[in-house]
Each structure stands twice: as C-alpha cells, then as structure tokens.
C-alpha positions as CSV (number, residue, x, y, z in Angstrom):
1,M,-14.7,11.2,10.1
2,K,-13.1,8.1,8.8
3,F,-12.2,6.8,5.7
4,C,-12.4,3.5,4.4
5,F,-9.3,2.1,1.8
6,I,-10.7,-1.0,0.2
7,D,-8.1,-3.6,-2.1
8,E,-8.9,-7.1,-3.6
9,S,-6.4,-9.3,-4.7
10,G,-6.6,-12.6,-6.8
11,T,-9.7,-11.6,-8.6
12,G,-7.8,-12.6,-12.1
13,D,-7.4,-17.0,-12.8
14,E,-6.8,-17.4,-8.8
15,P,-9.8,-19.8,-7.1
16,L,-9.3,-17.3,-4.4
17,A,-10.2,-13.9,-4.1
18,V,-9.5,-11.7,-0.7
19,M,-10.5,-7.9,-0.1
20,T,-10.0,-6.1,2.9
21,G,-10.2,-3.0,4.0
22,V,-8.2,-0.1,6.7
23,V,-10.1,2.2,8.2
24,V,-8.5,5.6,8.8
25,D,-9.3,8.5,11.1
26,T,-8.8,12.1,9.0
27,Y,-7.1,13.6,12.1
28,R,-4.8,10.8,11.4
29,M,-4.4,10.8,7.9
30,K,-2.3,13.0,6.9
31,P,0.5,12.8,8.8
32,T,0.4,8.6,8.1
33,K,0.1,9.7,4.7
34,D,3.9,11.8,5.3
35,S,5.2,8.9,6.8
36,W,4.6,6.9,4.5
37,E,5.9,9.3,1.7
38,Q,8.9,9.7,4.0
39,Q,9.9,5.2,3.5
40,F,8.5,5.6,-0.3
41,Q,12.0,7.9,-0.9
42,Y,14.0,6.5,1.2
43,L,13.6,3.2,-0.6
44,T,13.2,5.2,-4.1
45,N,16.7,6.5,-3.3
46,E,18.3,3.3,-2.0
47,L,17.1,1.0,-4.6
48,K,17.5,3.9,-7.5
49,I,13.5,3.2,-8.4
50,S,9.8,4.3,-8.4
51,I,7.8,3.4,-6.0
52,E,4.4,4.3,-7.2
53,E,2.8,1.9,-5.7
54,L,3.9,-1.3,-3.0
55,N,2.5,-4.4,-3.8
56,A,3.2,-7.6,-1.7
57,K,3.7,-9.2,-4.3
58,D,7.2,-7.0,-5.3
59,L,8.3,-8.0,-1.3
60,F,9.0,-11.7,-2.1
61,Q,11.1,-13.7,-5.3
62,N,9.6,-16.3,-6.8
C-alpha cells in the first residue's frame, strides 16, 4: 500500500502557488519516520529548540 503526503506553499499574497506530493510505501514508512525523528532530536539537542515541523523558509536567512 502507498500513501501520498501533499503540501502547498505560496497560497497567501504570493503571485505563485506550488503543490507537491511525496508517495511512500507503507513498508518503508516506519523506518523513515524513525530516521527523521532521530534527525529532529539531534537538531533539537544541538540548537536547544523544539522542532515540530521543518519548513524550508526556516533554513534560509532573509
């Protein structure tokens, strides 16, 4: 079985909107989520902030 995560960006005052989807296999979903959780924990411990969601806009300085 496959799942598709769909997200959009730029649906406010921006002149462009982007939508993308990521299709994952249920067999790989649990190991992948565990790996991302480890990465979030590493960033949380190193940066001393709680990361609930990672947005690309937060990775770039204005």
